FIZAZA-334766 format. One line per field, with one value per atom (N, C-alpha, C, O): z, y, x; atom name; residue number from 1; residue in three letters. Coordinates in pm, 1 decimal. Each point is the difference from the previous one (the first is absolute). Example, Ala and Ser with C-alpha at 12.3 -4.5 7.8 and 13.67 -1.06 7.14 Angstrom:
REM FIZAZA-334766
Z 780.0;0.0;0.0;66.5;-138.5;6.0;73.0;16.9
Y -569.0;119.0;120.0;-1.9;106.9;119.0;109.0;110.8
X 1319.0;-89.0;90.0;103.6;-138.6;82.0;-77.0;50.9
site N;CA;C;O;N;CA;C;O
pos 1;1;1;1;2;2;2;2
code ALA;ALA;ALA;ALA;SER;SER;SER;SER
REM end
This chain:
REM FIZAZA-334766
Z -5.3;-9.1;17.8;75.5;-161.6;13.0;72.3;13.1;42.9;120.2;-69.4;-104.3;183.2;-54.3;54.0;109.7;-181.9;24.3;91.1;-19.7;123.9;28.5;-68.2;-102.3;182.2;-128.1;-7.1;-101.6;238.8;27.7;-134.0;-84.8;85.0;-86.9;-145.8;-74.1;20.0;-109.9;-39.6;-116.8;223.3;-48.7;-43.0;-116.1;217.9;-30.0;-127.9;-74.5;61.6;-169.9;-102.4;-102.7;140.1;-130.2;10.9;-105.6;251.7;-32.0;-53.9;-59.7;94.5;-95.7;-122.2;-63.8;22.7;-162.6;-54.7;-111.0;163.7;9.7;-32.2;-118.6;197.0;19.7;-128.3;-77.8;61.9;-99.4;-132.8;-92.3;56.5;-131.8;-11.0;-111.5;209.7;31.6;-18.7;-77.4;158.9;-39.4;-125.9;-34.7;-40.5;-154.1;-0.8;-99.4;222.2;8.4;-28.3;86.2;-256.5;-34.0;-17.9;4.7;-24.9;59.2;87.4;7.6;75.5;178.1;1.6;46.1;-124.4;2.6;-72.7;36.0;-125.7;-95.3;105.5;15.0;39.9;140.3;91.1;71.8;-76.1;122.9;-58.0;71.8;-184.1;-85.1;4.4;-16.6;39.9;-18.8;-171.5;-85.7;97.4;-118.1;-108.0;-122.2;174.3;-39.9;3.7;-44.1;81.7;11.9;-103.0;-120.3;158.6;-114.8;56.8;122.7;-191.0;7.6;-110.7;-113.8;172.4;-103.8;44.3;115.0;-204.4;28.6;-115.3;-122.0;191.8;-74.4;-68.5;87.6;-199.3;-99.1;81.6;45.7;-56.9;70.5;-29.6;88.9;-215.0;-57.9;25.1;-39.7;116.0;7.1;117.6;77.4;-116.1;49.8;150.7;75.3;-41.1;133.8;1.9;-10.1;23.2;21.0;142.8;2.7;111.9;84.8;-73.8;11.0;-95.1;-19.2;-157.8;-43.6;-31.9;-133.1;-12.1;65.4;-204.7;-5.4;-137.3;-82.4;76.7;-93.6;-175.0;-118.3;158.1;-133.6;-63.3;-120.5;161.9;-27.9;46.8;-32.2;92.6;9.3;-30.6;-1.1;-24.8;-50.6;131.3;96.9;-81.1;98.3;-38.1;-104.6;175.1;-73.6;30.4;-39.5;157.9;16.9;28.2;61.3;-83.0;55.0;-26.4;-91.6;182.7;-21.4;95.0;112.2;-142.8;41.3;65.1;-71.9;141.7;65.5;-91.6;46.2;-162.1;-123.4;-64.3;-25.6;26.3;-23.5;76.9;-49.6;149.3;142.1;-4.1;28.0;-59.5;7.6;-76.4;27.1;-147.6;-153.5;-4.8;-57.2;156.0;21.0;92.4;-18.7;102.4;102.3;-66.6;-28.8;-14.9;-79.3;-106.7;17.5;-120.0;-71.5;36.8;-66.7;165.0;60.8;55.4;9.8;6.4;103.2;-174.0;-22.1;-60.7;-93.0;-58.2;12.9;-71.0;-76.1;-134.1;-60.8;34.4;-127.0;21.7;-93.3;255.3;-16.3;-3.9;91.8;-252.8;27.0;65.5;51.7;-67.0;140.0;75.0;10.0;75.3;150.9;17.8;87.7;-185.2;13.5;-100.6;-112.3;248.4;96.0;91.3;-28.8;154.7;106.9;26.8;20.9;-26.7;74.7;178.9;39.8;43.1;135.6;37.7;-52.6;155.1;40.0;147.2;72.2;-48.1;145.5;21.2;-34.3;96.5;28.6;85.7;89.6;-64.2;224.3;-45.0;-115.8;186.2;54.9;152.3;102.6;-96.8;91.7;42.1;-69.9;127.0;95.9;-62.8;-86.8;109.0;-6.7;34.4;109.6;-130.0;26.9;-25.6;-108.3;216.2;-46.6;-8.9;84.5;-195.0;-43.5;14.5;-4.8;20.3;-18.7;-40.1;-15.2;-17.8;-62.9;-115.2;2.7;-124.1;-142.1;-52.8;25.9;-88.8;-83.4;120.6;-45.1;163.4;131.9;87.4;85.5;-116.9;8.4;75.1;25.8;6.6;47.9;-93.2;-91.7;110.6;-127.5;87.5;119.0;-194.0;37.1;-80.6;-119.2;136.5;-78.4;96.5;122.9;-182.5;-19.5;-78.0;-114.7;166.6;-29.2;-95.6;76.5;-220.8;-2.0;-109.5;-94.6;157.3;-103.3;-47.8;94.2;-210.8;-74.1;-83.0;-99.7;196.0;-75.2;-55.5;58.1;-170.7;-131.1;-46.5;-9.0;-24.3;-66.7;-76.4;42.9;-151.4;-129.6;-88.2;-28.0;-16.2;-73.5;30.7;-79.0;202.9;32.1;48.6;93.0;-126.6;-10.3;128.6;0.8;88.0;95.2;-5.8;-36.3;74.1;-14.3;102.5;106.9;-94.3;130.8;-85.8;-89.5;139.0;2.3;122.5;85.0;-81.2;117.1;-42.4;-115.4;199.2;32.1;112.5;108.9;-130.7;92.4;-64.6;-120.4;222.0;-7.4;69.6;110.6;-203.3;34.6;20.4;-92.8;221.4;-31.6;70.2;57.2;-83.4;78.4;-15.3;-90.3;249.8;69.6;42.1;75.0;-178.6;122.3;28.1;-42.0;153.5;52.4;-57.6;3.1;-56.5;-101.9;105.6;20.1;44.5;78.2;114.0;44.0;-4.9;108.9;-92.7;47.5;-125.5;-108.1;-68.8;-98.3;165.2;-101.3;-126.7;-42.9;-16.0;-120.4;-95.1;-5.8;-62.6;-86.6;-114.3;-94.3;126.9;-81.9;-100.3;-114.5;159.0;-92.3;9.8;91.1;-164.3;39.1;-132.1;-108.3;105.8;-64.6;77.4;108.6;-243.7;59.5;-93.2;-122.7;215.2;-47.8;-44.5;105.0;-222.7;55.4;24.3;-55.8;119.8;12.9;-80.5;70.5;-178.9;-155.2;-53.0;21.0;-83.3;-137.0;-137.4;-98.2;117.3;-156.2;83.4;116.8;-233.6;2.2;-22.3;48.1;-120.9;-63.6;66.4;-56.8;189.3;81.3;25.4;52.1;-71.8;80.6;-113.3;29.0;-121.4;-133.0;37.3;77.7;-174.1;19.0;127.0;94.0;-101.8;120.1;-37.0;-65.4;111.6;-11.4;139.2;15.8;72.8;169.1;20.6;-43.8;159.5;77.7;113.1;89.2;-105.7;143.5;95.8;101.6
Y -115.2;132.2;110.7;6.2;94.6;111.3;84.6;27.1;22.5;87.6;157.7;40.4;27.0;138.5;65.4;-38.2;164.4;112.8;86.7;3.8;70.2;89.0;103.7;22.4;74.2;178.0;47.6;54.9;-70.6;87.0;-56.3;75.6;-239.9;-56.7;45.9;43.6;-51.6;17.6;167.3;34.2;56.3;149.1;-34.9;10.1;-45.9;21.1;-57.4;40.9;-126.9;-119.4;127.7;32.1;12.9;94.3;116.8;58.3;1.6;106.4;8.0;93.6;-229.6;-36.5;21.8;76.5;-158.2;47.0;111.7;16.8;59.9;168.1;11.8;-11.3;29.2;38.7;-42.6;82.4;-286.6;51.2;55.3;16.7;21.4;17.5;110.8;25.7;73.5;146.4;17.8;88.7;-186.8;47.2;-50.3;13.2;-78.4;-53.6;-123.4;-37.8;-62.9;-130.7;-79.7;-63.2;50.0;-62.9;-179.3;-73.8;33.7;-116.0;-110.8;-122.8;265.2;-88.5;-27.7;-103.4;249.3;1.2;-133.5;-54.5;30.5;-119.1;-176.7;-95.1;137.8;-123.5;-28.0;-99.9;209.0;-9.4;-127.8;-75.4;73.2;-81.1;-128.4;-15.5;-125.1;-154.7;19.0;81.8;-199.0;-65.0;-41.6;-9.5;-4.7;-7.7;161.0;9.8;89.7;113.2;60.5;-17.4;82.3;99.6;92.9;-1.3;107.5;207.8;19.9;-45.9;136.9;21.1;180.1;36.7;25.6;100.5;-2.7;-15.8;32.7;-3.7;134.9;84.4;-44.3;80.1;93.8;-34.7;168.7;75.7;2.9;42.7;-85.6;-87.1;-119.8;-8.1;-99.6;-98.9;22.5;91.6;-232.2;73.9;-62.9;36.5;-155.1;-77.4;-26.2;-107.6;214.5;-34.0;-81.4;-8.2;-50.9;-74.7;-153.5;-86.8;83.1;-147.2;-28.0;-111.0;194.0;-21.0;-67.1;17.5;-127.8;-50.1;80.7;59.2;-69.1;93.8;-131.3;22.4;-102.3;-122.0;50.3;-8.1;92.8;40.2;142.1;59.2;-24.5;173.1;87.4;-56.6;186.3;81.7;11.2;-2.1;10.8;25.1;112.3;4.4;47.8;86.8;-28.7;62.8;-224.5;-37.3;-122.3;16.4;-164.1;-93.3;-113.6;-76.5;106.3;-93.5;-110.4;4.6;-72.1;-131.4;-20.3;59.6;-97.8;34.0;16.8;63.9;-105.3;18.6;202.8;93.2;-113.8;127.1;119.5;101.1;-109.4;69.7;18.9;113.3;-207.4;15.5;80.8;86.2;-90.3;56.7;195.2;94.0;-117.0;117.1;87.8;118.6;-191.4;85.7;10.6;109.1;-243.2;16.6;119.8;72.7;-42.6;78.0;181.5;103.2;-131.4;126.0;105.2;119.4;-216.5;40.0;23.9;-101.3;128.3;1.4;139.7;71.7;-28.0;144.0;6.9;92.3;-213.5;-42.7;30.4;20.4;-26.0;-52.7;180.2;60.5;-2.7;144.8;77.5;111.7;-196.1;109.9;-61.4;-66.5;58.9;7.6;35.4;-46.4;131.9;44.8;121.5;8.0;99.3;-0.7;-43.4;30.7;-108.6;-102.5;125.4;118.0;-165.7;116.2;-56.2;-110.1;244.6;-4.7;-44.2;35.3;-121.9;-81.5;-28.1;-68.9;97.9;-42.9;-75.8;51.5;-178.0;-108.7;2.0;-71.1;131.0;-0.2;-118.9;10.8;-145.4;-60.1;25.9;41.0;-51.3;35.0;-105.7;-96.1;66.3;-37.3;-169.4;-47.8;-7.2;-130.5;-79.8;-24.6;-65.2;-128.2;-130.9;-34.3;-69.8;-132.4;-60.4;0.9;-54.0;-31.5;-159.7;-37.6;-45.8;-113.5;-72.5;66.0;-216.8;-34.9;-78.0;-92.0;100.8;-26.7;-73.0;66.5;-184.4;-56.8;-23.9;9.4;-33.0;-27.9;97.1;-21.3;106.0;141.3;119.3;-31.5;123.3;95.2;98.0;51.0;-28.4;80.8;151.1;10.3;91.0;136.0;116.5;-16.9;117.4;95.1;136.0;-4.8;92.4;148.2;94.7;-29.1;159.6;123.4;70.2;75.9;-49.0;54.3;90.2;0.2;105.5;112.4;11.0;10.6;-10.2;1.2;178.1;44.7;12.3;145.8;7.2;-14.6;36.9;-15.1;150.0;54.4;44.4;81.1;-26.4;-10.6;1.9;22.0;114.6;51.2;-22.4;137.9;105.0;32.7;-0.3;137.8;-61.2;62.5;-154.4;-78.9;-68.4;-116.3;142.2;-78.0;-78.6;57.6;-180.5;-78.7;-68.0;24.0;-98.3;-91.5;-102.4;27.2;-172.6;-100.8;-30.0;-9.7;-7.0;-69.4;-96.3;-22.0;-26.5;-158.6;-87.7;49.4;-202.5;-55.8;-108.3;-22.7;-64.9;-110.8;-121.8;-21.5;-43.4;-168.0;-122.0;-64.1;52.3;-127.5;-126.4;-28.6;-49.6;-136.5;-18.9;-16.3;27.4;16.6;-201.2;-81.4;81.6;-197.7;41.3;89.7;-211.0;-9.2;-117.0;-114.2;144.7;-79.6;-10.9;85.0;-216.0;-21.4;101.6;8.9;77.5;107.0;128.8;98.9;-98.9;121.5;27.0;-63.2;182.8;34.6;64.4;98.2;-187.0;77.6;-8.0;-112.6;176.0;52.1;-93.8;-20.4;-33.8;-116.2;57.7;-44.7;151.5;61.5;157.3;21.0;69.4;136.0;50.6;-15.5;70.3;71.2;131.5;25.5;61.9;195.5;20.4;5.5;2.9;48.4;158.3;64.3;29.2;103.6;102.1;-27.5;108.5;60.0;130.6;100.4;-84.1;75.5;-0.1;-102.0;205.3;-43.8;-10.1;-51.4;124.1;-48.4;18.8;24.1;-47.0;22.3;139.6;37.5;26.2;137.6;115.4;38.6;-14.3;122.7;-78.4;58.5;-185.9;-66.8;-17.4;15.6;-41.6;-28.0;-147.9;-63.2;5.9;-130.3;-24.5;76.1;-249.6;-10.9;-92.2;-101.2;157.4;-44.7;-48.3;-52.4;88.7;-29.9;-110.6;-32.0;-33.9;-140.2;56.1;78.2;-124.7;51.9;-58.1;36.2
X 77.3;-73.4;83.7;97.1;-147.6;146.5;-54.5;-119.4;225.2;-30.6;-27.4;51.3;-136.2;-116.8;99.2;40.6;27.7;73.9;-85.9;-121.4;180.4;-59.4;0.9;64.7;-169.8;16.4;106.7;42.7;37.8;142.4;93.0;47.4;-30.7;90.0;-44.9;88.2;-241.9;-41.4;29.6;18.3;-16.8;15.0;179.9;39.5;41.4;153.4;40.7;89.1;-155.4;23.7;-48.4;59.7;-145.2;-90.3;90.7;24.4;48.3;29.2;125.8;53.2;-1.4;157.7;1.3;72.2;-169.7;-41.7;-3.5;50.8;-98.2;-57.9;161.6;31.0;54.9;139.7;89.2;48.0;-25.6;70.0;-73.1;79.7;-238.6;-34.8;47.7;45.4;-36.8;29.8;115.8;35.8;75.4;158.5;52.2;117.4;-218.8;59.2;43.5;61.9;-86.7;119.5;-89.5;-61.0;31.0;-93.7;5.3;-98.5;234.4;35.3;12.2;-2.6;22.1;-57.7;-150.2;-48.3;-54.1;-96.8;-80.6;-104.3;173.4;-67.7;6.6;-76.7;229.7;14.1;-108.2;-2.9;-106.0;-69.0;-100.0;-65.6;71.0;-111.9;35.3;121.0;-209.2;8.1;1.7;-33.2;87.7;24.0;-135.9;11.5;-97.2;-169.2;-61.4;-114.5;165.2;-1.8;-121.5;19.5;-134.4;-68.6;-8.1;-10.3;12.4;25.3;-99.7;9.7;-128.7;-108.5;-59.1;-24.2;15.6;-34.3;-157.3;3.8;-107.4;-98.4;-58.7;-19.1;-10.6;-71.5;-137.0;-108.9;181.9;-110.9;-133.1;-73.7;13.5;-81.1;-82.1;-116.3;185.9;-26.9;-160.2;-28.1;-54.0;-118.8;-24.3;-90.2;205.0;22.1;156.9;59.0;-16.4;139.6;54.7;122.8;-190.7;51.9;0.9;86.5;-220.7;-17.5;30.9;-30.3;81.4;20.3;139.2;102.8;-140.8;158.7;66.4;-69.7;209.0;114.2;-50.9;25.7;-73.5;-50.5;-84.9;23.4;-177.3;-99.9;-37.7;-103.0;176.3;-20.9;113.0;109.3;-111.2;137.5;63.9;-75.9;171.2;125.0;124.8;64.7;-58.0;149.7;138.0;98.2;-103.3;117.7;-53.0;-105.4;137.7;-44.5;178.9;30.3;25.7;148.0;11.6;-50.6;95.9;73.8;135.1;80.3;-36.9;150.3;111.8;94.5;-83.8;96.6;-20.8;76.2;-197.8;-16.5;23.2;49.6;-78.6;28.7;139.3;39.2;53.0;146.3;26.0;83.6;-149.0;44.8;-14.6;55.3;-165.0;-87.4;120.2;27.4;23.5;113.1;98.3;49.2;6.2;102.2;11.9;97.8;-177.8;22.2;-74.4;-7.9;-21.4;-37.6;177.8;28.3;27.7;162.1;28.2;-66.4;90.2;54.1;8.6;-99.2;198.6;-48.4;-65.9;-54.2;74.7;-84.1;-188.8;-77.7;37.3;-128.1;-61.9;-55.3;94.4;-17.7;-140.2;1.1;-115.1;-39.9;-11.6;-103.1;198.4;19.7;169.1;72.8;-37.0;192.5;-62.6;-49.7;91.6;-10.6;-97.4;-115.6;138.2;-99.0;-95.9;27.8;-115.6;-156.7;32.3;37.8;-73.3;23.8;-127.1;-105.6;120.2;-177.2;-42.6;72.1;-135.6;-8.1;-166.4;-106.4;124.4;-83.8;-56.2;45.5;-146.7;-59.2;-71.5;-40.3;6.8;-55.0;-137.7;54.3;-130.4;-87.8;-107.2;32.2;-116.6;-112.6;68.1;-73.0;152.0;17.8;-57.5;50.4;-155.8;-70.3;-17.1;-47.5;88.1;-15.2;-124.3;-89.5;91.1;-155.0;-28.5;-117.1;209.5;22.5;95.5;102.8;-88.5;61.4;3.4;-81.8;164.6;-15.7;164.0;100.3;-86.2;70.1;107.6;114.2;-116.5;69.0;73.0;85.9;-127.0;21.8;-67.4;-116.2;138.5;-87.7;-63.5;64.4;-170.8;-92.4;19.0;-29.7;79.0;8.7;-70.6;25.8;-96.9;-53.2;55.8;4.1;26.1;88.9;-55.5;-33.7;15.6;-27.8;90.5;59.6;-1.9;142.1;-29.9;-78.8;202.7;-9.3;145.3;78.5;-24.1;113.8;1.5;-56.8;146.2;25.0;114.9;107.6;-123.8;122.4;63.3;-110.0;197.3;55.1;118.0;114.9;-152.4;64.2;-40.8;-108.4;270.5;15.6;-139.0;-88.5;103.9;-67.2;-125.9;-50.9;-4.1;-141.0;-45.8;40.4;-97.7;-52.5;-157.5;-102.5;109.1;-100.4;-66.8;56.0;-151.5;-37.3;-76.0;-80.1;125.1;-94.2;-4.8;88.5;-217.3;-74.0;-80.8;-36.8;14.3;-92.3;31.8;29.1;-33.3;-6.5;64.9;-12.3;102.1;92.3;-48.9;-49.7;77.8;-81.0;124.0;49.3;-17.8;142.1;-45.4;-105.1;237.2;-29.8;139.2;82.1;-88.7;190.5;23.1;-53.9;167.1;16.2;131.0;73.1;-60.1;124.7;76.8;-45.9;165.4;130.4;122.5;86.8;-102.7;117.2;57.2;114.6;-252.0;39.9;18.6;56.0;-83.4;19.6;-120.4;-38.7;-35.3;-133.4;-3.7;60.4;-158.0;-1.6;-85.0;-49.3;15.3;-168.6;-12.1;76.4;-195.5;-16.6;-85.2;-6.0;-65.2;-86.4;-60.5;-80.0;108.5;-45.7;-90.5;56.5;-181.7;-78.2;-43.5;-52.1;110.4;-32.5;-135.4;-8.8;-84.2;-119.8;7.3;-3.4;12.4;28.6;-153.0;-106.2;119.2;-127.2;8.1;10.0;-11.7;62.1;-159.9;-65.6;8.7;-92.2;42.7;-53.6;183.5;72.8;184.7;30.6;51.8;118.2;64.1;107.0;-181.6;-12.4;144.6;102.1;-152.3;89.8;98.5;95.0;-79.2;99.8;151.2;118.7;-162.9;56.9;12.1;-71.5;213.7;42.7;14.5;22.8;-46.2;36.9;167.1;25.5;23.8;137.7;76.6;110.3;-206.8;80.8;-92.3;-110.5;229.5;-81.8;-105.4;32.9;-149.1;-84.5;11.4;-59.3
site N;CA;C;O;N;CA;C;O;N;CA;C;O;N;CA;C;O;N;CA;C;O;N;CA;C;O;N;CA;C;O;N;CA;C;O;N;CA;C;O;N;CA;C;O;N;CA;C;O;N;CA;C;O;N;CA;C;O;N;CA;C;O;N;CA;C;O;N;CA;C;O;N;CA;C;O;N;CA;C;O;N;CA;C;O;N;CA;C;O;N;CA;C;O;N;CA;C;O;N;CA;C;O;N;CA;C;O;N;CA;C;O;N;CA;C;O;N;CA;C;O;N;CA;C;O;N;CA;C;O;N;CA;C;O;N;CA;C;O;N;CA;C;O;N;CA;C;O;N;CA;C;O;N;CA;C;O;N;CA;C;O;N;CA;C;O;N;CA;C;O;N;CA;C;O;N;CA;C;O;N;CA;C;O;N;CA;C;O;N;CA;C;O;N;CA;C;O;N;CA;C;O;N;CA;C;O;N;CA;C;O;N;CA;C;O;N;CA;C;O;N;CA;C;O;N;CA;C;O;N;CA;C;O;N;CA;C;O;N;CA;C;O;N;CA;C;O;N;CA;C;O;N;CA;C;O;N;CA;C;O;N;CA;C;O;N;CA;C;O;N;CA;C;O;N;CA;C;O;N;CA;C;O;N;CA;C;O;N;CA;C;O;N;CA;C;O;N;CA;C;O;N;CA;C;O;N;CA;C;O;N;CA;C;O;N;CA;C;O;N;CA;C;O;N;CA;C;O;N;CA;C;O;N;CA;C;O;N;CA;C;O;N;CA;C;O;N;CA;C;O;N;CA;C;O;N;CA;C;O;N;CA;C;O;N;CA;C;O;N;CA;C;O;N;CA;C;O;N;CA;C;O;N;CA;C;O;N;CA;C;O;N;CA;C;O;N;CA;C;O;N;CA;C;O;N;CA;C;O;N;CA;C;O;N;CA;C;O;N;CA;C;O;N;CA;C;O;N;CA;C;O;N;CA;C;O;N;CA;C;O;N;CA;C;O;N;CA;C;O;N;CA;C;O;N;CA;C;O;N;CA;C;O;N;CA;C;O;N;CA;C;O;N;CA;C;O;N;CA;C;O;N;CA;C;O;N;CA;C;O;N;CA;C;O;N;CA;C;O;N;CA;C;O;N;CA;C;O;N;CA;C;O;N;CA;C;O;N;CA;C;O;N;CA;C;O;N;CA;C;O;N;CA;C;O;N;CA;C;O;N;CA;C;O;N;CA;C;O;N;CA;C;O;N;CA;C;O;N;CA;C;O;N;CA;C;O;N;CA;C;O;N;CA;C;O;N;CA;C;O;N;CA;C;O;N;CA;C;O;N;CA;C;O;N;CA;C;O;N;CA;C;O;N;CA;C;O;N;CA;C;O;N;CA;C;O;N;CA;C;O;N;CA;C;O;N;CA;C;O;N;CA;C;O;N;CA;C;O;N;CA;C;O;N;CA;C;O;N;CA;C;O;N;CA;C;O;N;CA;C;O;N;CA;C;O;N;CA;C;O;N;CA;C;O;N;CA;C;O;N;CA;C;O;N;CA;C;O;N;CA;C;O;N;CA;C;O;N;CA;C;O;N;CA;C;O;N;CA;C;O;N;CA;C;O;N;CA;C;O;N;CA;C;O;N;CA;C;O;N;CA;C;O;N;CA;C;O
pos 1;1;1;1;2;2;2;2;3;3;3;3;4;4;4;4;5;5;5;5;6;6;6;6;7;7;7;7;8;8;8;8;9;9;9;9;10;10;10;10;11;11;11;11;12;12;12;12;13;13;13;13;14;14;14;14;15;15;15;15;16;16;16;16;17;17;17;17;18;18;18;18;19;19;19;19;20;20;20;20;21;21;21;21;22;22;22;22;23;23;23;23;24;24;24;24;25;25;25;25;26;26;26;26;27;27;27;27;28;28;28;28;29;29;29;29;30;30;30;30;31;31;31;31;32;32;32;32;33;33;33;33;34;34;34;34;35;35;35;35;36;36;36;36;37;37;37;37;38;38;38;38;39;39;39;39;40;40;40;40;41;41;41;41;42;42;42;42;43;43;43;43;44;44;44;44;45;45;45;45;46;46;46;46;47;47;47;47;48;48;48;48;49;49;49;49;50;50;50;50;51;51;51;51;52;52;52;52;53;53;53;53;54;54;54;54;55;55;55;55;56;56;56;56;57;57;57;57;58;58;58;58;59;59;59;59;60;60;60;60;61;61;61;61;62;62;62;62;63;63;63;63;64;64;64;64;65;65;65;65;66;66;66;66;67;67;67;67;68;68;68;68;69;69;69;69;70;70;70;70;71;71;71;71;72;72;72;72;73;73;73;73;74;74;74;74;75;75;75;75;76;76;76;76;77;77;77;77;78;78;78;78;79;79;79;79;80;80;80;80;81;81;81;81;82;82;82;82;83;83;83;83;84;84;84;84;85;85;85;85;86;86;86;86;87;87;87;87;88;88;88;88;89;89;89;89;90;90;90;90;91;91;91;91;92;92;92;92;93;93;93;93;94;94;94;94;95;95;95;95;96;96;96;96;97;97;97;97;98;98;98;98;99;99;99;99;100;100;100;100;101;101;101;101;102;102;102;102;103;103;103;103;104;104;104;104;105;105;105;105;106;106;106;106;107;107;107;107;108;108;108;108;109;109;109;109;110;110;110;110;111;111;111;111;112;112;112;112;113;113;113;113;114;114;114;114;115;115;115;115;116;116;116;116;117;117;117;117;118;118;118;118;119;119;119;119;120;120;120;120;121;121;121;121;122;122;122;122;123;123;123;123;124;124;124;124;125;125;125;125;126;126;126;126;127;127;127;127;128;128;128;128;129;129;129;129;130;130;130;130;131;131;131;131;132;132;132;132;133;133;133;133;134;134;134;134;135;135;135;135;136;136;136;136;137;137;137;137;138;138;138;138;139;139;139;139;140;140;140;140;141;141;141;141;142;142;142;142;143;143;143;143;144;144;144;144;145;145;145;145;146;146;146;146;147;147;147;147;148;148;148;148;149;149;149;149;150;150;150;150;151;151;151;151;152;152;152;152;153;153;153;153;154;154;154;154;155;155;155;155;156;156;156;156;157;157;157;157;158;158;158;158;159;159;159;159;160;160;160;160;161;161;161;161;162;162;162;162;163;163;163;163;164;164;164;164
code MET;MET;MET;MET;PRO;PRO;PRO;PRO;SER;SER;SER;SER;ILE;ILE;ILE;ILE;LEU;LEU;LEU;LEU;THR;THR;THR;THR;ARG;ARG;ARG;ARG;THR;THR;THR;THR;GLU;GLU;GLU;GLU;ALA;ALA;ALA;ALA;GLU;GLU;GLU;GLU;ASP;ASP;ASP;ASP;PHE;PHE;PHE;PHE;LEU;LEU;LEU;LEU;PHE;PHE;PHE;PHE;HIS;HIS;HIS;HIS;GLU;GLU;GLU;GLU;ALA;ALA;ALA;ALA;GLU;GLU;GLU;GLU;LEU;LEU;LEU;LEU;LEU;LEU;LEU;LEU;ASP;ASP;ASP;ASP;ASP;ASP;ASP;ASP;TRP;TRP;TRP;TRP;ARG;ARG;ARG;ARG;MET;MET;MET;MET;PRO;PRO;PRO;PRO;GLU;GLU;GLU;GLU;TRP;TRP;TRP;TRP;ALA;ALA;ALA;ALA;ALA;ALA;ALA;ALA;LEU;LEU;LEU;LEU;TYR;TYR;TYR;TYR;THR;THR;THR;THR;GLU;GLU;GLU;GLU;GLY;GLY;GLY;GLY;ALA;ALA;ALA;ALA;LEU;LEU;LEU;LEU;TYR;TYR;TYR;TYR;GLU;GLU;GLU;GLU;VAL;VAL;VAL;VAL;THR;THR;THR;THR;SER;SER;SER;SER;PRO;PRO;PRO;PRO;ALA;ALA;ALA;ALA;SER;SER;SER;SER;PRO;PRO;PRO;PRO;ASP;ASP;ASP;ASP;PRO;PRO;PRO;PRO;VAL;VAL;VAL;VAL;ALA;ALA;ALA;ALA;SER;SER;SER;SER;ASN;ASN;ASN;ASN;ALA;ALA;ALA;ALA;ALA;ALA;ALA;ALA;ASN;ASN;ASN;ASN;SER;SER;SER;SER;LEU;LEU;LEU;LEU;PHE;PHE;PHE;PHE;LEU;LEU;LEU;LEU;ILE;ILE;ILE;ILE;SER;SER;SER;SER;ASP;ASP;ASP;ASP;HIS;HIS;HIS;HIS;ILE;ILE;ILE;ILE;ASP;ASP;ASP;ASP;ARG;ARG;ARG;ARG;ILE;ILE;ILE;ILE;ARG;ARG;ARG;ARG;GLY;GLY;GLY;GLY;ARG;ARG;ARG;ARG;ALA;ALA;ALA;ALA;ASN;ASN;ASN;ASN;ARG;ARG;ARG;ARG;LEU;LEU;LEU;LEU;MET;MET;MET;MET;LYS;LYS;LYS;LYS;LYS;LYS;LYS;LYS;SER;SER;SER;SER;ALA;ALA;ALA;ALA;HIS;HIS;HIS;HIS;ALA;ALA;ALA;ALA;GLU;GLU;GLU;GLU;PHE;PHE;PHE;PHE;PRO;PRO;PRO;PRO;ARG;ARG;ARG;ARG;SER;SER;SER;SER;LYS;LYS;LYS;LYS;THR;THR;THR;THR;ARG;ARG;ARG;ARG;HIS;HIS;HIS;HIS;LEU;LEU;LEU;LEU;VAL;VAL;VAL;VAL;THR;THR;THR;THR;ASN;ASN;ASN;ASN;VAL;VAL;VAL;VAL;ARG;ARG;ARG;ARG;ILE;ILE;ILE;ILE;VAL;VAL;VAL;VAL;GLY;GLY;GLY;GLY;GLU;GLU;GLU;GLU;GLU;GLU;GLU;GLU;ASP;ASP;ASP;ASP;GLY;GLY;GLY;GLY;GLY;GLY;GLY;GLY;THR;THR;THR;THR;ARG;ARG;ARG;ARG;LEU;LEU;LEU;LEU;ARG;ARG;ARG;ARG;ALA;ALA;ALA;ALA;ASN;ASN;ASN;ASN;ILE;ILE;ILE;ILE;ALA;ALA;ALA;ALA;VAL;VAL;VAL;VAL;TYR;TYR;TYR;TYR;ARG;ARG;ARG;ARG;THR;THR;THR;THR;LYS;LYS;LYS;LYS;GLU;GLU;GLU;GLU;ASP;ASP;ASP;ASP;THR;THR;THR;THR;SER;SER;SER;SER;THR;THR;THR;THR;VAL;VAL;VAL;VAL;PHE;PHE;PHE;PHE;MET;MET;MET;MET;GLY;GLY;GLY;GLY;GLU;GLU;GLU;GLU;ALA;ALA;ALA;ALA;TRP;TRP;TRP;TRP;TYR;TYR;TYR;TYR;THR;THR;THR;THR;ILE;ILE;ILE;ILE;VAL;VAL;VAL;VAL;ASN;ASN;ASN;ASN;GLU;GLU;GLU;GLU;GLY;GLY;GLY;GLY;GLY;GLY;GLY;GLY;THR;THR;THR;THR;LEU;LEU;LEU;LEU;LYS;LYS;LYS;LYS;ILE;ILE;ILE;ILE;HIS;HIS;HIS;HIS;ARG;ARG;ARG;ARG;LYS;LYS;LYS;LYS;ARG;ARG;ARG;ARG;ILE;ILE;ILE;ILE;ILE;ILE;ILE;ILE;LEU;LEU;LEU;LEU;ASP;ASP;ASP;ASP;LEU;LEU;LEU;LEU;ASN;ASN;ASN;ASN;SER;SER;SER;SER;LEU;LEU;LEU;LEU;TYR;TYR;TYR;TYR;ASN;ASN;ASN;ASN;GLN;GLN;GLN;GLN;GLY;GLY;GLY;GLY;ARG;ARG;ARG;ARG;LEU;LEU;LEU;LEU;THR;THR;THR;THR;ILE;ILE;ILE;ILE;ILE;ILE;ILE;ILE;LEU;LEU;LEU;LEU
REM end
């Protein structure tokens, strides 16, 4: 039986992930994911973003571990023109709640706001994040992460070239 994380442990883990992203430590961020991981960002137009499936619904991102690692590695290169020079970001994580168990791990829900500044333009991505966190040999890992944006469109935000 998997041990359920405490809210404090869950918050510390999510705060650590946010710090890695804000510090552009992308390889370390990718290492937080399991071999069977899935990272998703639903479309703002999705009618049911919690229950939707990338096989039959539009997603902005639906990455398994190989694409998670590839995305992290590409963002570290100068050839990633959309993020060179890099955006400045601040990932804020609030209202963390443990909502149960899933896939042998702890299911979490949190509110997020990601502030991004690039080329004298600042934008905010806001929404909720759903996680499944597992314990692999004493190390916490993300098995699943789904971002549900609370935006009507991405018009004001521009391209989504950062990791939420």
